[in-house]
GUTORVO-868631 format. One line per 3 residues: their letters; for each residue x, y, z of C-alpha. Coordinates in steps of 0.1 Angstrom, whole numbers. Layout:
% GUTORVO-868631
a	X Y Z  ...
END
This chain:
% GUTORVO-868631
mvk	0 0 0  28 24 9  46 16 -23
ilr	15 23 -44  10 57 -26  47 66 -31
nsf	46 58 -68  15 77 -72  28 108 -54
fky	60 110 -74  45 101 -107  45 137 -120
pvp	67 158 -97  99 137 -103  103 146 -140
qie	95 182 -132  122 183 -106  147 167 -130
rfk	138 192 -156  142 220 -131  176 207 -121
ane	187 204 -157  176 240 -164  195 252 -134
ril	226 235 -146  223 250 -181  218 284 -166
avl	249 279 -143  270 269 -174  258 299 -194
kls	266 323 -165  300 308 -161  307 308 -199
vps	305 346 -201  336 353 -180  353 323 -196
lmg	347 337 -231  357 372 -221  389 358 -206
ifi	397 341 -239  389 374 -257  412 394 -234
fft	440 368 -237  440 368 -275  436 406 -278
pip	473 413 -285  480 380 -303  480 384 -341
htt	460 363 -365  434 354 -339  406 376 -352
aik	381 348 -356  386 336 -320  381 371 -306
eic	350 377 -327  334 344 -317  341 350 -280
fyl	329 386 -279  297 381 -299  289 349 -281
svf	293 366 -248  270 394 -258  244 369 -271
ivf	245 348 -239  241 379 -218  212 391 -239
lll	196 357 -236  199 356 -199  185 391 -196
cyk	155 381 -217  147 353 -192  156 376 -162
kid	182 351 -150  210 376 -143  214 410 -127
fsf	233 430 -154  240 465 -141  249 496 -161
ksp	255 514 -128  289 530 -130  306 564 -124
ftl	315 563 -161  280 557 -175  271 594 -178
pfv	302 605 -196  301 574 -218  265 581 -227
lft	271 618 -235  302 610 -256  283 582 -274
iwa	254 605 -282  277 632 -295  296 607 -316
fvg	263 595 -330  252 630 -339  285 635 -356
lff	277 606 -380  252 629 -398  280 655 -405
ald	308 630 -411  329 634 -443  330 597 -448
ken	298 584 -433  303 547 -442  337 545 -424
sih	323 566 -394  293 543 -390  316 513 -391
dfr	340 527 -365  312 539 -343  301 503 -339
ahl	335 486 -340  356 511 -320  331 526 -295
lry	300 505 -289  322 474 -290  346 487 -263
lcv	317 499 -242  303 464 -243  337 450 -232
yyl	337 475 -203  303 465 -190  309 428 -195
lin	341 431 -174  325 451 -145  296 426 -143
ffn	315 393 -146  349 401 -129  334 419 -99
spn	350 400 -71  386 400 -57  392 365 -70
rlr	379 373 -105  399 405 -106  430 385 -98
ils	421 360 -126  416 389 -151  451 402 -141
wii	467 368 -147  451 366 -181  465 400 -191
ivs	499 391 -177  502 357 -194  488 371 -227
aas	513 400 -228  542 376 -219  532 351 -245
fsi	531 379 -272  564 394 -259  584 362 -256
ggl	570 346 -287  573 378 -307  609 384 -297
gyf	618 349 -306  601 351 -340  614 386 -348
ylv	651 380 -339  656 343 -342  632 331 -370
lgn	633 363 -391  669 369 -383  667 406 -376
pis	698 421 -360  695 430 -323  698 466 -332
erf	665 464 -352  635 479 -333  611 452 -323
gfs	577 454 -339  554 442 -367  539 468 -389
emm	513 444 -403  504 430 -369  514 453 -340
nid	530 487 -346  562 495 -327  546 524 -308
lig	515 503 -298  533 474 -281  539 493 -249
fvt	501 497 -243  500 459 -237  534 452 -221
ifa	536 481 -196  501 473 -183  512 437 -178
mll	544 447 -162  526 467 -135  501 439 -129
slh	530 415 -125  547 437 -99  515 441 -80
lfr	506 404 -80  541 395 -70  533 411 -36
lee	500 393 -33  508 358 -44  522 335 -18
svy	531 305 -39  568 303 -51  556 288 -84
ykg	533 318 -90  560 343 -81  585 325 -104
tlv	560 327 -132  554 364 -126  592 370 -128
vcl	594 352 -161  565 372 -175  579 405 -162
lgt	612 398 -179  595 390 -211  573 421 -212
sma	602 443 -200  624 431 -228  597 436 -254
tyf	591 472 -242  629 480 -243  635 465 -277
tms	608 486 -293  630 516 -286  597 536 -287
rgs	602 569 -269  566 570 -259  567 535 -244
lva	600 540 -226  590 573 -211  556 558 -202
aci	572 528 -185  595 550 -165  567 574 -153
ali	543 545 -146  569 527 -125  576 559 -106
aff	539 563 -99  537 526 -89  565 528 -64
ckr	561 564 -51  538 553 -22  560 523 -13
skr	596 534 -15  609 569 -22  645 555 -24
lvv	634 531 -51  619 560 -71  651 580 -68
lli	671 550 -79  648 544 -109  651 580 -120
scs	689 579 -116  692 547 -136  669 560 -164
lia	690 592 -168  723 573 -167  709 548 -193
vgt	698 576 -216  732 593 -213  753 562 -218
vpa	735 535 -238  740 545 -275  706 532 -287
lka	688 552 -260  710 582 -265  701 583 -301
rfs	664 580 -295  663 608 -269  681 634 -289
pdl	676 669 -274  669 684 -308  631 683 -304
lke	625 711 -329  630 686 -357  606 661 -341
mri	581 650 -368  553 647 -343  552 684 -337
gin	544 689 -374  518 662 -373  500 678 -343
ltt	501 712 -359  486 698 -391  459 681 -371
lei	452 714 -354  447 731 -388  421 705 -398
lkd	403 710 -365  401 747 -372  380 739 -403
ypi	358 714 -384  357 727 -348  322 715 -337
tgi	315 680 -349  350 672 -364  356 653 -396
gfg	336 623 -385  342 593 -362  358 572 -389
met	395 566 -382  404 563 -419  389 597 -428
ygn	420 616 -417  443 599 -442  418 596 -470
kkf	427 619 -499  391 620 -511  380 638 -479
idl	411 655 -464  439 672 -483  468 669 -458
gky	491 688 -481  469 719 -479  468 718 -441
nar	505 710 -438  512 741 -459  494 763 -433
vdp	519 751 -406  550 772 -397  577 761 -422
ryq	600 751 -394  575 723 -384  561 713 -417
qrg	563 676 -425  590 667 -450  594 637 -472
gli	558 625 -471  527 633 -450  517 611 -421
sap	481 599 -425  473 596 -387  474 621 -358
hns	498 599 -337  482 614 -306  451 600 -291
fad	438 633 -278  443 650 -312  427 620 -328
vav	395 623 -307  394 661 -311  397 660 -349
rtg	371 632 -353  345 645 -328  352 682 -325
ivg	358 703 -295  326 692 -278  334 655 -283
fal	369 661 -270  356 678 -238  332 649 -232
fla	360 624 -238  382 642 -212  353 639 -187
vyv	359 602 -187  395 608 -176  384 634 -150
vfv	361 608 -135  389 582 -134  413 606 -116
rlc	385 614 -90  378 577 -84  415 568 -82
wsi	422 595 -57  392 583 -36  403 547 -37
iry	440 554 -29  432 580 -2  401 567 14
gkd	400 530 5  386 508 32  417 485 35
dyi	453 481 22  442 456 -4  418 481 -21
rdw	443 510 -17  472 490 -32  451 479 -61
gvc	442 515 -66  479 525 -69  485 497 -94
vma	455 508 -116  465 544 -113  500 536 -125
afv	486 516 -154  464 545 -164  494 569 -162
gvf	513 546 -185  485 545 -210  480 583 -208
vqe	516 591 -215  516 567 -245  484 583 -258
lfa	504 615 -262  526 597 -288  504 572 -305
dgm	468 565 -316  453 546 -287  416 546 -296
fgp	415 512 -314  428 477 -311  447 462 -281
qai	456 497 -268  419 506 -266  411 473 -248
aly	439 481 -223  423 515 -216  388 502 -211
til	401 473 -190  418 498 -167  385 518 -165
ami	367 485 -157  392 477 -129  388 510 -111
til	350 506 -113  353 471 -98  375 484 -70
chl	349 511 -63  322 485 -60  343 463 -38
nse	352 493 -16  315 502 -13  306 467 -3
lvt	333 468 24  320 502 37  284 488 37
ttt	295 456 56  315 476 81  287 501 87
sst	261 473 91  283 455 117  290 486 137
tke	254 497 138  240 463 147  228 461 183
peg	247 438 207  230 406 217  210 408 249
v	201 445 245
END
């Protein structure tokens, strides 16, 4: 009798329970797949000839998030200190599409080099929003940059047979001036995690990665990268050891004065520096398109159908005019944004940097514990490195842009973690003692 009742009772609920458990497992896998796919995307960002992998991982992540949102299975937040400046800049860039000289290229780059990077930012702050996942993200960046650096150096000098005096870089894959965006970021993360990791194995791996990324940065002989590395390291160590900062500055000055390769790269004759002429040419273009710029498309600047660089170069003081061929890119991220989006767009873009500085100061100065404050110093140093390089290179696309948006995501995650600590501490201190 008991057996009959039991079978009768579980006749329908058991399959429903099994289906429920299966659905829960599928949802758990989908939720876990997003950070996994984004981790793969970040890892392959600087690696050449991996476009298909990156595209699959990115769009699959977006699709899964959209699917989970439709079924209300995740809490995806757009709450961020950067949301307002992001929205304002995006709206202005969209308005500029109607006035763009090359509308087709501008529409393409608006999607591929703005909306895409914003998606990366919001995916990172939603799925790497814990101390452990922040650490995992850092390891992904470090190993990725080290793989590119060590593999690239071996291929460039050993397989291709280039002399050691040849500057490291691949014009068709990763320009010389852009490598530092990836390697310097990874160097700083390696130094920071070296203090956090307790395992000798992990520390040894970090040392190897640090050596690889440092060598890659040095062999580029890029003035922007070398200056950025030096200033970023000073920013990283300034809170920890003043003596180390003095030693770093002294060694840098001695190296520039004694190492022939560095001495040649840092010649004091700056009046002949080609980038001055490039920036002045860009300024002349901006004078003709001051409000909305020439359009968001990055190829518009160098397209002879829309911009006559020779005409604008002729307006520049003869001492600074470009000789022997005109450079078809601003070679300065801020000039690039200004000429493409106008003065208004440039001001809105700078608002993002102002918000970052405010957040970083708050975290470093008022962070709830040493863990948060130390992470704040690391992220601040990484931002300084990117900022300095942006003065010498176009950093608004490719791996360099991913580095920037990842740094913005990291400071956002730190702010959220710090807020959680403040809330937890406040709750524990205001809670009534037992027995009252």
